[in-house]
C-alpha positions as CSV (number, residue, x, y, z in Angstrom):
1,L,104.7,84.8,91.6
2,V,106.3,86.3,88.5
3,R,109.7,86.2,86.9
4,G,111.7,89.3,86.0
5,Q,112.2,90.0,82.3
6,D,112.1,93.7,81.7
7,I,114.0,94.9,84.7
8,P,113.1,98.7,84.8
9,A,109.4,98.0,84.1
10,N,109.1,95.1,86.6
11,A,111.0,97.1,89.2
12,D,108.7,100.1,88.8
13,A,105.6,97.9,89.0
14,L,107.0,96.2,92.2
15,V,107.8,99.5,93.9
16,N,104.5,101.0,93.0
17,A,102.7,98.0,94.5
18,Y,104.5,98.8,97.8
19,V,103.6,102.5,97.5
20,K,99.9,101.8,96.9
21,L,99.7,99.8,100.2
22,N,101.5,102.6,102.2
23,R,104.5,100.3,102.6
24,F,107.0,102.6,100.8
25,M,107.7,106.1,99.7
26,G,111.2,107.2,98.9
27,S,113.8,106.6,96.2
28,A,115.2,103.4,94.6
29,L,118.3,102.7,92.5
30,V,119.2,99.5,90.7
31,A,122.5,99.1,88.8
32,K,124.3,96.3,87.1
33,G,127.7,96.2,85.4
34,G,128.3,99.9,86.0
35,T,124.9,100.9,84.3
36,V,122.1,102.4,86.3
37,L,118.9,100.5,85.2
38,V,116.5,102.1,87.7
39,K,116.7,105.5,89.5
40,K,113.5,107.0,90.6
41,G,111.6,108.7,93.4
42,Y,108.2,107.6,94.7
43,G,105.6,109.3,96.8
44,M,106.3,112.5,98.8
45,A,109.4,113.9,100.4
46,N,107.1,116.2,102.2
47,V,103.5,115.2,102.5
48,E,102.3,118.5,104.0
49,L,103.8,120.6,101.2
50,D,103.3,118.1,98.3
51,V,107.0,117.8,97.5
52,P,107.7,114.6,95.6
53,N,110.7,112.3,96.2
54,S,113.4,112.2,93.5
55,P,116.8,110.5,93.0
56,E,118.3,113.7,94.5
57,T,116.2,113.5,97.8
58,K,118.3,113.2,100.9
59,F,117.2,110.6,103.5
60,R,118.4,109.7,106.9
61,L,120.3,106.4,106.7
62,G,120.1,104.9,110.2
63,S,122.4,101.9,110.5
64,I,123.9,102.1,107.0
65,T,126.1,104.7,108.8
66,K,127.9,101.7,110.5
67,Q,129.8,100.7,107.3
68,F,131.2,104.2,107.1
69,T,132.2,104.1,110.8
70,A,133.9,100.7,110.1
71,T,135.7,102.1,107.1
72,S,137.0,105.0,109.1
73,I,138.4,102.6,111.8
74,L,140.1,100.5,109.1
75,Q,141.5,103.6,107.4
76,I,143.1,104.6,110.7
77,A,144.3,101.0,111.3
78,S,145.8,100.8,107.8
79,Q,148.0,103.8,108.8
80,G,149.2,101.9,111.9
81,K,147.5,104.3,114.3
82,L,145.5,101.6,116.0
83,S,144.8,97.8,115.7
84,V,141.4,96.2,115.6
85,E,142.8,93.9,118.4
86,D,143.4,96.9,120.7
87,K,141.5,96.9,123.9
88,V,138.7,99.5,123.9
89,S,139.9,100.5,127.4
90,K,143.0,101.9,125.8
91,Y,140.9,104.7,124.2
92,V,137.8,105.2,126.4
93,P,138.5,107.0,129.7
94,D,137.6,105.3,132.9
95,A,136.4,102.1,131.2
96,P,135.0,99.7,133.7
97,A,136.8,96.5,134.6
98,A,134.1,94.5,132.8
99,W,135.4,96.0,129.5
100,K,139.0,94.7,130.0
101,D,138.7,92.0,127.3
102,I,136.6,94.0,124.8
103,T,138.5,94.8,121.6
104,I,137.8,97.1,118.7
105,H,137.1,93.9,116.6
106,H,134.3,93.0,119.1
107,L,132.7,96.4,118.7
108,L,132.9,96.2,114.9
109,T,131.2,92.7,114.9
110,H,128.6,93.2,117.6
111,T,130.2,90.6,119.8
112,S,131.3,92.9,122.7
113,G,128.5,92.1,125.0
114,L,127.7,95.8,125.5
115,P,124.0,96.3,126.1
116,N,122.2,98.1,123.3
117,Y,121.3,101.6,124.5
118,T,118.5,102.1,122.0
119,S,116.7,99.1,123.7
120,F,116.8,100.6,127.2
121,P,113.4,101.3,128.8
122,D,114.0,105.0,129.0
123,Y,115.3,105.4,125.5
124,L,112.1,107.0,124.1
125,K,112.2,109.6,126.9
126,K,115.8,110.5,126.3
127,M,116.1,110.5,122.5
128,R,115.2,114.2,122.3
129,E,118.1,115.3,124.5
130,P,121.4,116.3,122.9
131,V,124.5,114.5,124.3
132,T,128.3,114.5,123.7
133,P,130.0,111.3,122.6
134,L,131.2,110.6,126.2
135,Q,127.8,111.4,127.6
136,L,126.3,108.8,125.2
137,I,128.9,106.2,126.3
138,A,128.1,107.0,129.9
139,V,124.5,105.8,129.3
140,F,125.7,102.2,128.9
141,K,129.2,102.2,130.3
142,D,128.4,101.0,133.8
143,R,125.8,98.4,132.9
144,P,126.7,94.7,133.1
145,L,127.7,93.0,129.8
146,D,125.1,90.8,128.2
147,F,127.7,88.1,127.6
148,E,131.5,87.4,127.6
149,P,133.1,89.4,124.7
150,G,133.6,87.3,121.6
151,S,131.3,84.5,122.7
152,K,128.2,85.5,120.7
153,F,126.6,88.0,118.4
154,S,124.0,90.6,119.6
155,Y,123.4,93.7,117.5
156,S,124.4,96.7,119.6
157,N,124.4,100.4,118.7
158,S,126.5,100.9,121.8
159,G,129.5,99.3,120.2
160,Y,129.3,101.6,117.2
161,A,128.9,104.7,119.4
162,A,132.1,103.7,121.2
163,L,133.8,103.4,117.8
164,G,132.9,106.9,116.9
165,Y,134.6,108.2,120.0
166,I,137.7,106.1,119.2
167,I,137.8,107.7,115.7
168,E,137.7,111.1,117.3
169,K,140.3,110.4,119.9
170,V,142.9,108.8,117.5
171,S,142.3,111.1,114.5
172,G,142.0,114.3,116.5
173,E,139.0,115.2,114.3
174,K,135.2,115.2,115.1
175,Y,133.5,112.1,113.7
176,E,131.5,114.0,111.1
177,D,134.6,116.0,110.0
178,Y,136.6,112.8,109.6
179,L,133.9,111.3,107.4
180,R,133.8,114.4,105.3
181,K,137.5,114.7,104.8
182,H,138.5,111.1,104.4
183,I,135.4,109.5,102.7
184,F,132.8,111.9,101.3
185,D,135.0,114.5,99.7
186,P,137.4,112.0,98.1
187,L,134.4,110.2,96.5
188,D,132.5,113.4,95.5
189,M,129.6,112.4,97.8
190,S,128.5,116.0,98.1
191,D,124.9,115.0,99.1
192,T,126.0,113.0,102.1
193,G,126.8,114.0,105.6
194,Y,126.0,113.9,109.3
195,D,122.4,115.1,109.8
196,H,121.6,118.1,112.0
197,D,118.1,119.5,112.5
198,T,119.3,123.1,112.6
199,T,121.0,122.9,109.2
200,I,119.2,124.2,106.1
201,L,119.6,121.1,103.9
202,K,118.1,121.3,100.4
203,Q,116.0,118.4,99.3
204,R,115.9,116.8,102.7
205,A,113.0,114.4,103.1
206,A,110.7,114.7,106.1
207,G,110.3,111.4,108.1
208,Y,107.0,109.6,108.5
209,M,105.6,106.6,110.2
210,L,102.3,104.7,110.3
211,S,99.9,105.3,113.2
212,K,98.3,102.2,114.8
213,D,95.3,102.5,112.5
214,G,97.6,102.5,109.4
215,K,97.6,106.2,108.6
216,I,100.7,108.2,107.8
217,R,101.9,110.6,110.6
218,N,105.0,112.7,111.3
219,A,107.8,110.7,112.9
220,D,108.8,111.3,116.5
221,Y,111.6,113.8,117.1
222,L,115.1,112.4,117.6
223,D,118.2,114.5,118.4
224,M,120.9,113.4,116.0
225,S,123.6,113.3,118.6
226,I,121.8,110.1,119.9
227,P,122.4,107.8,116.9
228,Y,125.9,109.3,116.4
229,S,128.3,106.9,114.7
230,A,125.7,104.1,114.8
231,G,123.1,105.9,112.6
232,S,123.4,109.7,112.1
233,M,124.1,110.0,108.4
234,Y,122.0,111.2,105.5
235,S,122.5,110.5,101.8
236,T,120.9,109.9,98.4
237,V,120.6,106.8,96.2
238,E,123.0,108.4,93.8
239,D,125.7,109.1,96.4
240,L,125.4,105.6,97.8
241,Y,125.9,104.2,94.3
242,R,129.2,106.3,94.2
243,W,130.0,104.6,97.5
244,D,129.3,101.2,95.9
245,R,131.6,102.0,93.0
246,S,134.4,103.0,95.3
247,L,134.4,99.6,97.1
248,Y,135.7,98.0,93.9
249,T,138.8,100.3,94.1
250,D,141.5,101.4,96.6
251,K,140.1,105.0,96.8
252,V,139.1,104.8,100.5
253,L,140.6,101.4,101.6
254,P,143.4,99.2,100.2
255,R,142.3,95.8,99.0
256,E,143.6,93.8,102.0
257,W,141.6,96.1,104.4
258,R,138.4,95.9,102.2
259,E,138.7,92.1,102.4
260,K,139.0,92.3,106.2
261,M,135.9,94.5,106.3
262,F,133.9,92.0,104.3
263,T,135.0,88.9,106.3
264,P,132.2,87.7,108.5
265,F,132.8,86.7,112.2
266,L,129.6,85.5,113.9
267,N,126.0,85.4,112.5
268,N,127.2,86.5,109.0
269,Y,128.3,89.9,110.3
270,A,131.6,91.4,109.2
271,Y,132.7,95.0,109.9
272,G,129.6,97.1,109.3
273,W,128.1,94.7,106.8
274,F,126.1,91.5,106.8
275,R,127.6,88.9,104.4
276,A,125.2,86.2,103.3
277,P,124.1,84.8,99.9
278,L,120.8,85.6,98.2
279,F,119.4,83.6,95.3
280,G,122.8,81.8,95.3
281,H,124.7,85.1,94.7
282,K,127.3,86.4,97.2
283,M,125.8,89.5,98.9
284,T,127.1,92.2,101.3
285,S,124.2,94.2,102.7
286,H,122.9,96.3,105.5
287,G,119.6,97.9,106.5
288,G,118.8,101.0,108.5
289,G,115.8,102.1,110.6
290,I,115.5,105.4,112.4
291,N,112.6,107.6,113.3
292,G,110.6,108.1,110.1
293,F,113.1,106.4,107.8
294,S,114.0,102.8,106.6
295,T,116.9,102.0,104.3
296,A,118.7,99.1,102.6
297,I,121.7,98.6,100.4
298,N,122.4,95.2,98.8
299,R,125.7,94.7,96.9
300,F,126.4,91.6,94.8
301,P,130.2,92.1,94.1
302,D,130.6,89.0,91.9
303,D,127.8,90.2,89.7
304,D,128.5,94.0,89.9
305,V,124.9,94.6,91.0
306,C,123.9,97.3,93.5
307,I,120.4,98.0,94.9
308,V,119.7,101.0,97.1
309,V,116.3,101.6,98.7
310,L,115.8,104.7,100.8
311,S,112.4,105.5,102.4
312,N,111.1,108.4,104.4
313,L,108.3,106.1,105.8
314,A,109.4,103.8,108.6
315,S,108.6,100.3,107.5
316,S,109.8,96.8,108.0
317,S,109.1,96.1,104.3
318,I,112.2,97.7,103.0
319,G,114.4,94.6,103.2
320,A,111.8,92.6,101.5
321,L,111.5,95.2,98.7
322,A,115.3,95.4,98.2
323,N,115.4,91.6,98.0
324,A,112.5,91.5,95.5
325,L,114.4,94.0,93.3
326,A,117.4,91.7,93.4
327,A,115.1,88.8,92.3
328,I,114.0,90.9,89.3
329,V,117.7,91.5,88.4
330,F,118.6,87.8,88.7
331,G,115.4,86.5,87.1
332,E,114.2,84.8,90.3
333,K,110.7,84.5,91.6
334,Y,109.3,87.3,93.8
335,E,105.9,88.3,95.2
336,L,104.0,91.5,94.8
337,P,102.5,92.7,98.1
338,V,98.8,92.3,98.3
339,E,96.2,94.3,100.3
340,R,94.9,92.5,103.3
341,K,91.1,92.4,103.6
342,E,89.4,92.7,107.0
343,I,86.4,90.4,107.6
344,S,83.7,90.7,110.2
345,L,84.2,88.5,113.2
346,D,81.7,87.7,116.0
347,P,82.8,89.7,119.0
348,K,82.0,86.7,121.2
349,L,85.0,85.0,119.7
350,L,87.6,87.6,120.7
351,D,88.2,86.6,124.3
352,R,89.6,83.2,123.2
353,Y,92.6,84.9,121.7
354,T,93.6,87.1,124.7
355,G,96.6,86.2,126.8
356,K,100.4,86.0,126.9
357,Y,102.4,84.1,124.4
358,Q,106.1,83.2,124.7
359,L,108.0,84.0,121.5
360,P,111.6,83.0,121.0
361,D,113.0,86.3,122.4
362,S,110.1,88.0,124.1
363,V,106.6,87.8,125.6
364,F,103.8,88.8,123.2
365,Y,100.5,90.1,124.6
366,V,97.0,89.9,123.1
367,A,94.3,92.0,124.8
368,R,90.8,93.1,124.1
369,E,89.4,96.7,124.2
370,G,85.7,96.7,123.4
371,N,85.3,94.9,120.1
372,Q,89.0,95.4,119.2
373,L,92.0,93.1,119.7
374,L,95.4,94.6,120.4
375,A,98.7,92.7,120.2
376,G,102.4,93.3,120.8
377,P,104.9,93.9,123.6
378,N,103.1,94.9,126.8
379,N,103.8,98.6,126.5
380,D,103.4,98.9,122.7
381,K,100.3,97.0,121.6
382,A,98.6,97.8,118.3
383,P,95.2,97.0,116.9
384,I,95.0,93.7,114.9
385,F,92.3,93.0,112.3
386,P,90.8,89.6,111.3
387,A,91.5,88.2,107.9
388,S,90.0,84.9,109.0
389,A,88.9,83.3,112.2
390,T,92.5,82.4,113.1
391,R,94.6,84.9,111.1
392,F,94.9,88.6,112.0
393,F,97.0,91.5,110.6
394,L,98.4,94.8,111.7
395,K,98.0,98.0,109.8
396,V,100.9,99.8,111.5
397,L,103.4,97.3,109.9
398,P,103.3,94.4,107.5
399,A,102.9,91.6,110.0
400,E,100.4,88.8,110.6
401,I,99.4,86.7,113.6
402,E,98.2,83.2,113.1
403,F,96.5,81.6,116.1
404,K,96.8,77.8,116.7
405,L,93.8,75.9,118.0
406,D,93.5,72.4,119.5
407,A,90.8,69.9,118.6
408,S,88.4,71.5,121.1
409,G,88.9,75.0,119.6
410,K,91.0,76.3,122.4
411,V,93.8,78.6,121.4
412,T,97.1,77.0,122.4
413,G,99.6,79.2,120.6
414,M,100.4,81.7,117.8
415,V,102.8,82.3,114.9
416,L,104.0,85.8,114.2
417,H,104.7,86.3,110.5
418,Q,107.0,89.3,109.9
419,G,109.8,90.2,107.5
420,G,109.8,86.7,105.9
421,Q,110.2,85.0,109.3
422,Q,107.8,82.8,111.3
423,M,108.1,83.2,115.0
424,P,106.1,80.6,117.0
425,G,104.7,81.4,120.4
426,K,103.3,79.1,123.0
427,R,100.3,80.4,125.1
428,I,101.5,80.8,128.6
429,E,98.6,82.5,130.3
C-alpha cells in the first residue's frame, strides 16, 4: 500500500504495473480542476503491426454508450416531444401486453424487467449477424419479463436497445445521426462515433482478449448493429474529457435535465450513470465491456476530477485501475497489482476440489482434466492454477478461488475473489 504524492509519476507507475501483468493496454487520462495531469497511451493499438496506443487512439466504448443514449432521450424530453413517464408501448410497434406498464424511465434505470439479450444462451452464435433495430427488439420482445416493472434493478442491454429505437422514431433521425448532430458535433467530439467494421477509421485500436492460458489473442467478431444504442460507440480519452467538460455546462442539456440524469433510482443507477461515492467523494461513473475492449469513466463533480481509462484488452481490471487512479488523485491508499506465482501441487489432491458450488447468482463448476483443474460456469470453464493448497487463480482474468475445508480436510465451499468482491459458494455436489 502506498499513498499518492506525485500524481503523474504515481499514475504512470500504477498503469505500467497493470501493463506488465497483461491486465491493461490502452490509454488513460486524469484531469483535475480543468488541467490534464495524465494523458498517455500504453501497449499496442495493433499487436500484429506493432502500432502503439496513444491519447488519440480510438477505442470501442461498450456501455459508456448508454450515457449518450440517455442524454439523447432527455434532450428530446426537454423539447416536449416525449416524457420519461411515457409508456414504451406508445413507441414500439406491436408491444406485447406484458409491456403495458413499462415506461421510458424504467428503460433508463434498468428497472423494466426486460430480459438482457446479451445473456441469452444463443447470443454468442448470433452476435456476428447484422440486425435492424426492430429485429434486435424482436429478439427479446416476446420473452416473459424477469420482474414487475419498477420493482427491482437488473442491468439490461435490452432496455437501452429499445431507447435507441425510440430516439429514431421520435426524432426522425437514425440513432448514430442523432448523436452526431446533437452531441458530437456541438462538442467538437470529432474522434467519436458509431463504430462500423467497414469504415476506414484512422487510429482505430484492434481488440484483444486473453486466452484461457493467459496469452493475448484477437477478440471474437461482433457485428456492431448488435450492441446498438447499448454499446456501439467508439471514442478517445481526449474526446471523453470534452464530454466531461460539457456536463458542467448547458451545451447539451439544461441544468434541470442534467440533475435528472444524475439522480439515482435503484441500486445507485441513474440515467446511464452509476452514482455512488468513492473515498468519500461524490462520483458519477460507468464502465463498458465489449469484445476486445474494456472502459471506464469516473467523474467527481464536486472536485472537478475526471478519470478515463480505455483498453483494447478485455479485462475485468479496468474498474479497479480507474479507482486506483482516483486514489492517487485524492491521496488515498491503493494497491499495485502483483504477479501470482504458481506452485506445484500433488495431483492426488485435485479430486477433492471438484464438484458444484452454489454462488449467490449462479452455479460454479470445478472439474479435472488430467492434472489440470478447470473452473467456471458449466459451458465456460477455464484452467485454474494453485497459489497454495487452498487458493487458485485464473490467468484469463484477475480472479482467485479460495477453497474452504472442514476439520477433516474435506472441501465444503469456496469463495470467488473478483473485482474487489468476495462471492461465497457452498459445495452442493
